[in-house]
C-alpha positions, -999 to 999 in steps of 0.1 A, spaced: 692 738 -464 699 730 -427 664 713 -424 669 692 -456 703 681 -443 687 671 -409 659 650 -427 685 632 -448 705 624 -416 674 611 -398 664 586 -426 695 564 -423 690 563 -386 655 549 -390 667 523 -415 694 512 -390 668 509 -363 646 487 -384 676 465 -393 686 463 -356 650 455 -346 644 428 -372 625 395 -366 643 366 -348 620 339 -363 633 314 -388 599 316 -406 573 344 -402 546 336 -376 563 305 -361 563 319 -325 526 330 -328 517 296 -342 533 277 -314 518 301 -288 483 295 -303 489 258 -300 503 263 -264 536 246 -274 560 275 -269 583 253 -248 592 233 -280 601 264 -300 638 256 -302 632 220 -313 606 232 -339 630 259 -352 658 233 -355 634 210 -375 623 238 -398 659 247 -405 669 211 -411 640 205 -435 645 239 -452 609 251 -449 605 286 -464 572 296 -448 547 285 -421 524 269 -447 550 243 -456 554 235 -418 516 230 -415 516 207 -446 542 185 -430 528 188 -394 526 150 -390 563 146 -397 570 175 -372 549 158 -346 567 126 -351 601 142 -347 592 159 -314 589 143 -280 553 153 -274 527 139 -250 497 122 -266 474 152 -259 500 177 -272 505 156 -304 468 155 -309 464 192 -303 493 199 -328 478 178 -356 442 189 -351 448 226 -345 475 233 -370 452 248 -397 433 270 -373 464 282 -356 480 291 -390 453 317 -397 458 333 -363 496 333 -366 496 349 -401 474 378 -388 496 384 -358 525 410 -361 560 395 -364 581 393 -333 609 419 -333 643 417 -316 647 441 -287 665 474 -299 695 487 -280 686 515 -257 709 546 -256 734 546 -228 725 565 -197 745 596 -189 775 589 -168 772 594 -131 788 626 -118 783 646 -150 785 683 -148 748 687 -156 735 663 -129 739 672 -92 757 649 -70 734 622 -55 733 619 -18 731 587 3 694 590 8 688 593 -29 709 561 -36 690 542 -9 657 553 -23 667 542 -58 679 508 -46 646 502 -27 626 513 -58 646 488 -79 640 460 -54 602 468 -54 601 468 -92 620 435 -93 597 419 -67 566 431 -86 581 418 -119 588 384 -103 553 383 -88 537 392 -121 558 365 -139 549 339 -114 512 348 -116 514 347 -154 531 313 -153 505 299 -129 477 312 -150 493 297 -181 497 264 -164 461 265 -151 448 272 -186 470 244 -201 456 220 -175 420 230 -183 427 226 -220 441 192 -215 411 182 -194 388 195 -221 407 176 -248 406 144 -227 369 148 -223 365 153 -260 385 122 -268 365 102 -243 333 115 -259 346 105 -293 355 70 -281 320 66 -265 303 78 -297 324 53 -317 315 25 -294 278 34 -297 281 35 -335 298 1 -335 271 -14 -312 244 1 -334 260 -14 -366 262 -48 -348 225 -46 -338 215 -38 -374 236 -66 -388 220 -90 -362 185 -78 -371 192 -82 -408 206 -117 -403 175 -127 -383 151 -112 -409 170 -132 -436 167 -164 -416 130 -159 -410 125 -152 -447 144 -183 -457 124 -205 -433 91 -191 -447 103 -197 -482 113 -233 -474 79 -239 -456 60 -226 -487 71 -257 -507 93 -262 -537 83 -249 -571 58 -224 -558 68 -188 -560 42 -162 -549 52 -126 -557 27 -99 -547 23 -71 -572 37 -38 -561 10 -17 -577 -26 -20 -564 -41 -23 -599 -31 -54 -618 -37 -65 -654 -58 -94 -665 -28 -115 -672 -14 -109 -638 -48 -117 -622 -50 -150 -641 -15 -158 -631 -23 -151 -595 -54 -173 -596 -35 -201 -612 -7 -197 -586 -32 -199 -558 -49 -229 -574 -16 -247 -577 -8 -239 -541 -42 -252 -529 -37 -284 -548 -2 -289 -534 -15 -284 -499 -43 -309 -505 -18 -334 -518 4 -328 -487 -26 -333 -464 -37 -364 -482 -2 -378 -481 1 -370 -444 -34 -386 -437 -23 -417 -456 9 -420 -437 -10 -416 -404 -36 -443 -415 -8 -467 -424 9 -461 -391 -24 -467 -372 -30 -499 -391 5 -511 -384 1 -504 -347 -33 -522 -346 -18 -552 -363 10 -553 -338 -14 -550 -309 -36 -579 -324 -5 -601 -329 6 -594 -293 -28 -603 -279 -28 -636 -299 7 -644 -286 -4 -636 -250 -36 -658 -254 -16 -687 -268 9 -685 -239 -19 -683 -214 -36 -714 -229 -4 -734 -229 2 -724 -192 -33 -735 -182 -30 -768 -200 3 -774 -183 -11 -767 -149 -42 -790 -155 -19 -817 -167 2 -814 -135 -29 -816 -113 -46 -846 -130 -14 -866 -135 2 -880 -166 -24 -888 -192 -26 -921 -211 -17 -902 -243 15 -890 -228 23 -925 -215 18 -940 -250 -18 -950 -246 -40 -925 -264 -72 -907 -253 -98 -927 -233 -130 -920 -216 -114 -911 -183 -85 -892 -200 -97 -875 -231 -75 -853 -253 -66 -819 -238 -87 -791 -252 -116 -813 -264 -151 -816 -252 -146 -850 -235 -121 -833 -212 -148 -811 -198 -172 -841 -194 -145 -861 -175 -137 -831 -153 -175 -828 -146 -177 -864 -135 -150 -858 -109 -166 -826 -97 -138 -803 -112 -152 -788 -143 -127 -764 -159 -135 -741 -187 -107 -729 -208 
């Protein structure tokens, strides 16, 4: 009976201990989630946002992670890390045990009790030195842990920055490749258009895809080639005719220019001869005579021969 009573008395004590050591998180796994994302310094702000929005679990927080990131004063790398790593950190946070509140330790026995012997001055000094050493070691360990955490956060930020730079470089390369392909396609289309225009209007030559063709297709191809050959012959004949007409026109212009130059030269020579011989009877009103025949006639050469100045025009 005494053992049963003792077991019944121990059970309520365990329940009270569980109630006293309950979780201090507003939603289960929030602290582990923020620790996985290395954003524990924003735990108070995140908890306030969760309470304000009325989220019941961590899954709802992850679903609205963009709104959460917009409400916090995060750095660009921290915001990017929060949005990209929310899903992966959720799995880790749900598997982690919930954080418990520290339980109250039983009070130490009062100093000077009858069971404990009176402590001397040396024992008090030794306990004081031991407490100081423990505090120093705890501070050193905390500083080392803080430095290690800061170093890891800096390395993570550098890695994320390198990843972002790599993404930007890959995007630039993809954009340049798309521009090159568009330029090549435009150039190919331009070359195809020029070739089609050069082939001539009304002639469409389509090569069959299959190596074996039917009789109708073969006849069509021969007819098409025949029309193309005739069109080329007509073009060549037209071009030759145009060239012949241009050559004839240029020859006529050269002949007319030579005739004009010959007439001008004849008039100039006649004027010079008239100036040397003097005014002819014909110019004075008399007419041609034996001594002064008409210019350009055969008598002029005879008269010029008599005087010893025969001129040939």
